[in-house]
C-alpha positions in Angstrom: 0.0 0.0 0.2 1.4 3.6 -0.8 0.3 6.9 0.6 1.0 9.7 -2.2 0.9 13.2 -1.2 -0.4 15.7 -4.0 -0.6 19.1 -4.6 -3.5 20.7 -6.8 -3.0 23.3 -9.5 -4.9 25.8 -6.8 -1.9 24.7 -4.1 -4.2 22.5 -2.2 -2.4 19.6 -0.4 -4.2 16.3 -0.2 -3.3 12.6 0.2 -4.3 9.1 -1.6 -3.9 5.6 -0.6 -3.3 3.4 -3.1 -3.3 -0.3 -3.4 -1.8 -0.3 -7.4 1.4 0.1 -8.7 2.3 3.9 -9.3 4.3 5.0 -12.2 5.1 8.7 -10.9 7.8 10.0 -8.9 8.3 12.6 -6.6 8.1 16.0 -8.6 6.0 14.1 -11.4 2.8 15.9 -12.8 0.1 13.8 -13.0 -2.6 13.7 -16.1 -4.7 15.7 -13.7 -2.4 18.1 -13.4 -1.4 17.3 -9.7 2.3 17.7 -8.5 3.7 14.6 -6.8 5.0 15.9 -3.3 6.0 12.8 -1.4 5.4 8.8 -1.9 5.3 6.7 1.1 5.2 2.9 1.7 3.1 1.0 4.2 5.1 -1.4 6.5 3.7 -2.8 9.5 0.8 -0.1 10.2 2.9 2.8 9.6 4.2 4.8 6.2 7.9 5.3 5.3 9.8 7.1 2.8 11.4 4.9 -0.1 14.7 5.0 1.6 13.6 4.3 5.1 11.2 1.9 4.0 14.1 0.0 2.1 16.3 0.5 5.3 13.4 -1.2 7.6 13.0 -4.0 4.9 16.8 -4.6 5.0 16.7 -4.8 9.1 13.6 -7.5 9.2 15.6 -9.6 6.5 18.7 -9.4 8.5 16.7 -10.1 11.6 15.0 -13.2 10.1 18.3 -14.8 8.8 19.7 -14.4 12.3 16.8 -16.3 13.7 16.9 -18.5 10.9 20.5 -19.4 11.6 20.1 -19.8 15.4 17.2 -22.4 14.7 19.2 -24.4 12.5 22.3 -24.3 14.9 19.7 -25.5 17.4 18.1 -28.3 15.4 21.7 -29.5 14.5 22.9 -29.5 18.4 19.6 -31.6 19.0 19.7 -33.8 16.1 23.3 -34.5 17.5 22.3 -35.1 21.0 19.6 -37.7 20.0 22.1 -39.3 17.8 24.6 -39.7 20.9 22.1 -40.7 23.4 20.8 -43.6 20.9 24.3 -44.6 20.4 24.7 -45.1 24.2 21.3 -46.7 24.5 22.5 -49.1 21.7 25.9 -49.9 23.4 24.2 -50.6 26.7 21.6 -52.8 25.1 24.8 -54.8 23.1 26.8 -55.2 26.3 23.8 -56.7 27.8 23.7 -59.4 25.1 27.4 -59.8 25.2 27.5 -61.1 28.7 
């Protein structure tokens, strides 16, 4: 979702929220004669400028990668722990049958 702030020919400033892709940039004039003053993008119920939006998204991606990496490490540790425990049980059972 994007919020676009326009300025009409008479100087009135207003904003519109759009769900579709926009082809305008800041400073362009629309077919209605409105000048685009600002374009903001929505993320988690807040609107950000283009650069700020990119920064927030990149931070979110980095955070998710860290969490995913932690989950992988935890899974590998848990898998190795289960493997060691099953080997210890197998050795105990094998010792019982060999006596």
